[in-house]
Phi, psi and omega in degrees: 000133183291137177288134179300150182301323179298325179294321176297320180297310183292326175294321177297319179297316179299315181294324178300312184280347171274352180086009179270079193290323180293321177293320177298317179302315182298318180294315181292324177295321179292322177298320179298321178297319183282328181225074186294343181258008178257131191280341189304316182295323178291316183300311184282330177297330176302321178293324178297311181296324178296315178298331177280352184083013181261073189291326178300318180287326176298318179295322177300317178294321178295322178294319178296319177301315182294325176300314180293319179301315180292320181296321181273358179056043179282329174050046177261123193295331185294339175288324174293317183292332175296317177299314179300318183301314181294319178299321177296318180295333179274356181082011183265070190293325181295318178292324178298317177298318180299321179294320178296320178297324175298317180297323178295313185287322187265336184237003183054047184290113186287336180268010187296319181297319176297318181297318179297316177301316182297323178294312178302318181294318181304323183259013177066026180271070190289329177295314178297321179298319179296316178298320179296321180297328181300320179275323182298320183296343179279348180281104184295337181277352186223030186291327182300309180296322179296318179295318178298320180289327177296317177300315180297319180303312180298319180296318185287332179269003175096005178271067188292326178295318177292324178299315180294321179297312178295323177300314180296318185286324191255345189305319181289348180264355183272155173286173189300315183293317180292320178298318179297320181300313180287326175303311183301317179298318183285330173300318180293314183293321185272345183068030181274083187293324182296312179294321180297314181299317180299315182292318181291328175295321178296319178293322178297317179300320179297316179295322180295319178295325180278357182056037178261159178292147189238025187297323181295312181294316179297319179298315182293323176296321177298319180293316181300315181290329174296316180297325181278353177092004180267084187290330179296312178294319180303312183287333176296312178291325179297319179296321177297318179296317181297321179299314179294319182295319179296324178292317180296317185283355173284349178258164180271100187254145174288334184257042184299321185299318183292322180287325177290328175298314178295323180295320177301318181297310184289329175297320176298317179294334178273002178086010181263072187298314183298317180294322178296317180294324178296321178296315180299320179296320180294321181301323182300335183264357183274151169296153177295153176297149186302324185277353189283140181257009187258169183273341174204179191281106178294320182301323180298321178292320179298311187283336172295318177301314179295320183300318180299322177291321181300320182270003174094006178272071190292323179297315179294320179298320178295319177299317180292326176296316179295318178295321179298322179298326179285318184282329186230077184300339185265005187254115184284344180302321182291320178293312184294323180292321177298319177295321180294319178299319180293320178301325183268004175079022180263000000 
């Protein structure tokens, strides 16, 4: 007796998250045979092929999914963004932008302007990003995000004085999330550890009240206190972060790479260099997190750069910062860390 298509789908999902990719592929292919007009099997098979490194086939599955979505007029934006995500990972930024514009036109995607800016920034297309900002800033419903992105644009192309001027002028007009984003960037660029610690503690308190995991906030507080020379406070926050990370990683998570990246950082701050390096090595072999738009793990490169500075390999850390600026044009950590090394005479 033939197994129902839904059973193949759920079996495929289980195999996917267990890491049994060939078995997952077989189940999703069989579901497609039994239900060729149902998008679920195509959508999830794309994730299997992506984890296998077969991006052309992943894109083919995403395209088939989008065809069915359009035919059924479901108009759900995340199917468009899935297509965009794979194109970004393949380096096909122009096509990725085109898909986002389709999502704006066909689904009234409110985050589309931010997404287009982020794509341009990811690939260092600063001229295109500037042109996009000219029209985006006219959108009265999305001015906060546009102003925050304008500040980032000036910072990333080296116009720090203009970035600071725009930051001063526009910061009070931004919503809470956008204001926090530009605050965080300027804390890093200016090396204002006292202001950074105060802001990150406030963010940590908010996460604690919401009973959400706080590994990101704890890790950054540990880093801030390390930079300021307060090793006791740094290690206190690092130990708290490690405790949460170990609990999270005891489960089978889709976002394993991002949590292991944070774990590498806090292990380094706790003086466990060998364990930190082992985590970074392990991350290189993991599939990318599902939500990630990059071709490989950016966080691993960021925390490797920091680790070298933590253990005193400043020349190597500086080299990684310079390399990071070339590989990741949209990441301010590499710029801010290079500035921090210079401030400290390294």
